[in-house]
C-alpha positions in Angstrom: 0.0 0.0 0.0 1.3 3.4 -0.9 0.5 6.2 1.6 0.9 9.9 1.1 0.5 11.9 4.3 1.8 14.8 6.4 4.5 13.9 8.9 6.6 15.5 11.7 10.1 14.2 12.0 10.8 12.9 15.5 14.2 11.3 15.3 16.7 10.0 12.7 19.4 7.4 13.0 22.1 6.4 10.5 21.6 3.0 8.8 24.4 1.4 7.0 26.8 3.7 5.1 24.3 5.6 3.1 20.8 5.4 4.5 18.7 6.8 7.4 16.0 5.4 9.7 13.5 8.1 10.5 10.8 8.0 13.2 7.8 10.0 11.9 4.6 11.1 13.5 2.2 10.9 10.6 -1.4 12.1 10.2 -2.5 8.8 8.5 -0.7 6.2 10.6 0.5 7.8 13.8 4.1 7.2 14.9 6.1 4.8 12.7 9.6 4.2 11.4 10.7 4.4 7.8 13.9 3.6 5.9 15.2 6.3 3.6 17.6 4.5 1.3 20.5 6.6 0.2 19.4 9.6 2.3 23.0 10.3 3.4 24.4 10.4 -0.2 25.2 13.7 -1.8 22.3 14.8 -4.0 19.9 12.5 -2.3 16.2 12.9 -3.3 15.4 13.4 0.4 17.6 16.5 0.6 17.8 17.9 4.1 14.2 17.1 4.9 14.7 14.3 7.5 15.8 16.4 10.5 13.6 17.0 13.6 11.3 18.8 13.9 10.6 19.2 10.1 7.0 19.2 9.0 6.8 17.2 5.7 4.7 15.7 3.0 5.9 12.1 2.7 5.2 9.0 0.6 6.0 5.5 1.8 5.2 1.9 1.1 3.3 0.5 4.0 3.0 -3.2 5.0 1.3 -4.0 8.3 3.6 -6.9 8.9 6.7 -4.8 8.8 8.1 -2.6 11.7 10.1 -0.6 9.2 8.4 1.0 6.2 10.1 2.2 3.0 10.1 6.0 2.4 10.1 7.0 -1.2 9.5 10.8 -1.1 9.7 13.7 1.3 9.3 17.4 0.9 8.7 20.4 3.2 5.0 21.0 3.8 5.4 23.7 6.5 8.6 25.7 6.7 10.0 26.5 10.1 12.9 28.9 9.3 13.1 30.6 12.7 13.3 27.4 14.8 16.5 26.4 13.0 18.0 29.9 13.6 17.0 30.4 17.2 18.8 28.2 19.8 16.0 28.5 22.4 13.2 27.7 19.9 15.2 24.7 18.6 15.7 23.4 22.1 12.0 23.7 22.9 11.0 22.0 19.6 13.4 19.1 20.2 12.0 18.6 23.7 8.6 18.3 22.1 9.6 15.7 19.5 11.7 13.8 22.1 8.7 13.3 24.4 6.4 12.5 21.4 8.9 9.9 20.3 9.1 8.4 23.8 5.4 8.5 24.7 3.2 8.2 21.6 2.0 4.7 20.9 3.2 3.1 17.6 1.0 3.1 14.6 -2.1 4.6 16.3 -3.5 7.5 14.3 -4.2 10.5 16.4 -5.4 13.2 13.9 -6.5 15.7 16.5 -3.3 15.7 18.4 -1.4 15.7 15.1 -3.1 18.9 14.2 -2.2 20.3 17.6 1.4 19.3 17.2 1.7 20.7 13.7 0.1 24.0 14.7 2.2 24.3 17.9 5.4 24.1 15.8 4.1 26.8 13.5 3.3 29.0 16.5 6.7 28.4 18.1 8.4 29.4 14.8 6.4 32.6 14.6 6.6 33.6 18.3 8.1 37.0 18.9 8.3 36.5 22.7 7.5 34.1 25.5 8.0 31.1 23.1 8.8 29.0 26.2 5.1 29.0 27.2 4.3 26.7 24.3 6.3 23.8 25.8 4.2 23.3 29.0 1.0 24.0 27.0 2.0 21.3 24.5 2.9 18.8 27.2 -0.6 19.2 28.7 -2.1 18.5 25.3 0.1 15.4 25.0 -1.2 14.2 28.4 -4.7 14.6 27.1 -4.0 12.7 23.9 -2.5 9.8 25.9 -5.7 9.6 28.0 -4.8 11.4 31.2 -5.8 15.1 30.8 -5.6 16.9 34.2 -9.0 17.2 35.9 -8.6 20.8 37.2 -11.6 22.6 38.6 -12.1 26.2 39.5 -13.6 25.4 42.9 -10.5 23.4 43.9 -8.1 26.1 42.7 -9.9 28.8 44.7 -9.5 26.8 47.9 -5.7 27.1 47.7 -4.1 29.4 50.3 -1.0 31.5 50.0 1.2 28.5 50.9 0.0 26.6 47.8 -1.1 23.0 47.6 -0.5 19.8 45.7 -1.1 18.3 42.3 -2.7 14.9 42.5 -0.5 12.9 40.1 -3.2 10.3 39.6 -5.9 12.5 38.1 -4.3 15.9 37.8 -6.6 17.6 40.3 -5.3 20.5 42.4 -6.1 20.5 46.1 -4.8 21.1 49.6 -2.2 18.5 50.7 -3.4 15.3 52.3 -0.1 13.6 52.8 -0.6 11.0 50.1 2.3 9.4 48.1 0.8 10.5 44.8 0.9 14.2 45.6 3.4 16.7 44.2 3.6 19.9 46.3 3.8 23.2 44.5 3.4 26.9 45.0 0.1 28.6 44.5 1.5 30.5 41.5 2.7 27.2 39.8 -0.6 25.5 40.4 -2.5 28.5 39.0 -0.3 28.5 35.9 -0.8 24.7 35.5 -4.6 25.2 35.7 -4.5 28.2 33.3 -2.5 26.3 30.6 -4.8 23.2 31.0 -7.9 25.2 30.0 -6.6 27.8 27.6 -5.7 27.8 23.9 -2.1 28.3 22.6 -2.6 32.0 21.7 -3.8 32.9 25.1 -1.1 30.8 26.7 1.4 33.1 25.1 0.2 36.0 27.3 1.3 34.3 30.5 4.3 36.0 32.2 6.4 33.8 34.3 9.6 34.4 36.3 12.6 32.0 35.7 11.9 30.3 39.0 8.2 29.8 38.2 9.1 28.4 34.7 11.4 25.9 36.4 8.7 24.8 38.9 5.9 24.6 36.3 7.9 22.5 33.9 8.9 20.2 36.7 5.3 19.8 37.8 4.0 18.9 34.4 6.8 16.5 33.6 6.4 14.8 36.9 2.7 14.3 36.1 3.6 12.8 32.7 6.3 10.6 34.1 3.9 9.3 36.8 1.6 8.0 34.0 4.3 6.8 31.6 7.3 6.0 33.8 9.1 3.6 31.4 11.6 5.3 29.1 10.7 8.8 30.1 13.4 11.1 28.8 14.6 13.4 31.5 17.9 14.8 30.3 17.1 17.7 28.0 15.1 19.8 30.5 18.5 20.8 32.0 19.6 22.2 28.6 16.4 24.2 28.4 16.9 25.6 31.9 20.4 26.8 31.0 18.9 28.6 28.0 16.3 30.2 30.1 18.9 31.5 32.5 20.5 33.4 29.7 17.2 35.0 28.5 15.9 38.3 29.6 12.7 38.2 31.8 9.5 38.4 29.8 11.2 37.6 26.5 
């Protein structure tokens, strides 16, 4: 079967002396791996398309019995020129694709989340300031796509005192601490930001102003929530890179 679909490049690995294996998140088939024969040769028909987080139009031969499909065509469908030129945006986008690669189930079409991912990368590329806000917003959408969207209510949020509260890692509810093992303590500001990003759209999320300390706490809160639900193989190294980049940024940028 020949399939033509849009795809986001999640990861590439060298294969043999001349080829690449690419992990793609596709609109038609979800996450899958393809073999791009000769992709590392000069003048390859794939050009420089197979690099994360490229947004492509691809054609591949698909056989359900195979774990590795054969890629025949790839071309840019959505250009992301600023991501490749901006170190912070590149780091944020690579964290998105890293978590998608690690957490998305194989060959399970998720068209709604695909649209969200595709649009988030476009918004990240175009962002003039506060691009970082898109990472926690995206991770909360990823949680929802995987079946464990946080169950945040206004009533519970309003019960928080000045000292903060906890995030229930089981269902994503925000409440006053009860001393349970599945609780993650957090400041009132971090929990309010968590709730805000859970319920808002990406454009509104970009208005949120966060201090460096609050960014650090918020990202840790969301990634702890994700890791609680998908503990196996959760990638935890690259947040340190993002944190170093944030330390070099001007507040509010």
